[in-house]
N, C-alpha and C positions, 0 to 999 in steps of 0.2 A: 413256513410256505413259502416253498420258491416262486419266484417272479420271473418270467423269460419278458423281455421286450422285444417283440421283433414282429416283423410281417407274419401274419397268420398261414400265410401260404408258404413261406419257409421254415416251419417248425416241423420236424419228424414226432409224430402222433405217437409213432411206436415207442419215444423217449418221456412219455408223459407217465404218471404213475396208473398204476393198474386198477386203483377203486375208486375212479371218479364217478361219483352219483350223482351232481348236477352239474348242466352247461348252461351259463349266460351268455348271451349274444349281443352285444350293440353296433351293428354293422356301422360304418362312416354312413353317416345322415345328409351330408349338404347337398347330393345330388338331388336328393326328395325334400329339402326345406322349403316352407312356404315363401322366406326371405328369398330364395334364389330366383335369379331373374330366368324367365321360360326361353328367351332368346340365346342364353348361353349352349355351348355343345356339350355333349354329356361327358362327364368328368371321368377319368381313367379308371378311378375305383368305384365308379356306379353299380357294378354287380359282383364286388368283392363277399358280399354276404351267403354267396353260392360256395364258398370256401368253408361254410359250417357244415356242408353237408358230409364231408369224408369222417369228420369229427364225430357227427351223430352215427355212421353205421358205423364207426370201428369202437368207441367208447359205449354206446349204447345206455346212457345215463337214463336214470329213475326221471328225474326233472330237468325239463327245458324251458328256458325263458328266451323270448327273443324279445328287445325294447329297442323303441326307434320314434322317427317324428310318425305321426299319422301317415302321412302320405307316403311311406314306405309300403303302406299294402298295395301299391300299384305297381311296387317294383317288379320285375320278370323274378328277380332273384328271389324275393320274398315268395311267389307263387311257388318256386320250386321246393322251398322250405316247408312251406304248409302241406303240399303235395306229400312228402316224403313224411312228415309226421303224421297224418292224418289217416295213413296207411298203419302207425304201430303205438299211438297215444292217444288218449283223453286229448280235447284241446279246448281252450275258451281265449278269447282276445275280449282287453278294455283299453279304451283311451283314459288315461287318468291325467289329474292335474296336479302336479307338486303342489299348487298353493292351498291345496284340501290337505296337504301334510304337513304344516308347518315352514314350508320354503316359502321366502316373502317375496316370490314373482310366479306369474302365470307361466307355467312350462308342460303343455300337454304331448302328452307320449305313449305310444301305443305300445301295451303288455301283450304279447302272445305267453300264454303259461302252457306246457303242454305235461304230460305225465302220465307215468304208467298206474294208474287209480285214481281214485276222485282228487277231484281238485279243488282247492280252497283258495278264497280270495282274503287278504287282511279287512277284519271289519274294524276298522278306525272310524270314529266320527271326525268330520273335517275339523280340522284344525288352523285356522289361517293367521298368518302375521302378516302385517303393512309394511310397506315400506319405509314408513315414518319409524315405527317401532324398531325395525331393523338398523336403521342408520342414525339415529338421533343422537346417539352418543360419539358419531363423529362431526356433528355439523361444525362444530369448533375446529376441527382440522383439516376442513375443506377449503378447495380454493373459491375467492368470490369471483364472478364475471357477472358479465350483462347479457341480455338476451341478444340471439342472433336476428339480424337483420329481418328474416323470413319468420322470426317467432313474434317478434313486433309487429309486423303488418298481420301477423292473425289473430294477436290479442285481443280482448273482449272485457269490458271494465267490469263485467259479472265475475270475472276469476279473482278479482281483489278480494272478495267479499266471501271466497271458499280457501283463501290461505290457511295453512300451508298446504301446498300442492307440489306436484311432479309435473314437468311437462317434457316433452319429446317429441318428435313427430314422426311420420309415417307417408306413404304414397300411395293414394287410391287411385285405382284403374278406372277411367270411366269412356267408354266408347273410345278405347285406344289410345285417350290422353290421361296423362298422369295430374294428377293435382295432389299439393303438399298440404297435408293436413296437420293440425295441433292436438297430440294428445294430452288433456288434463285428467290426471289422478290425483283422488283426495288423499288425504290424512291416512283414510280408515280402509283404503285399497292396497290389495299386492301389488308390486310393479309390473307391468308387461312383458313379456319374456324379453331376457336379455341376449340379444344375438351379437355376432362379431362385425354387424354393417355400421356404416358410418354415421347411423340415428343414435348412435349409445352416444357419440364425442359428444353430441349437442343435448343430452337432457340435463334441466337444470330443476332445483329445489330454490322454490320462492317461501321464504319464512315471513311469519306477522310482522317481525320486527326490519324487515324490507331489504334484508339481506338476499342476494341470488345466488346460490351454491353450484359450482362444476362439479359433477359426477366425474372419479378417476374411474380405470378400470377397478381398481380393489373395491372401489363402492359396488 
């Protein structure tokens, strides 16, 4: 299979194979991510999804799948894509959580499926894997570390009885004021969504033997 590494807007559509039957598009999601601060200026690639339209019109594939964060449905580019697809395809949209399909973290994604014919969704029974199951063979390889000062301040005595647990933090906004919160995950749960934010650098695993482990990007 030929692999083209390039900006979608720089690819000559006429250079692609003539027998393409399916098109999958995952436009840049950072503009619409829940983790993105609303005070930031729009990203330069916020509307790059519109570059899908010439491909759709030229290739006219049998199957089209658009994947992105759930908030992408409010992106003006998505409205243009849906407008075109609705005139030529049967369509269906769902929000799926990767944690239900064997991925050890919650990662919800909007999936739009458009097809020239009946639409079928995979009928998988939920299969959840916990963060503990996914990482337990790495515990002896991970760096030991203490809790961050803000984690110590939010620590509750009852957490000790819940070990092993994973903890990390997030900010809740209440009436314009951001309050630091401590997330506590039992060993039976998938991880929260792994983002590129600073919160991930302060994730900790606390084991029953007293060790406190720092998660690296690999974990």
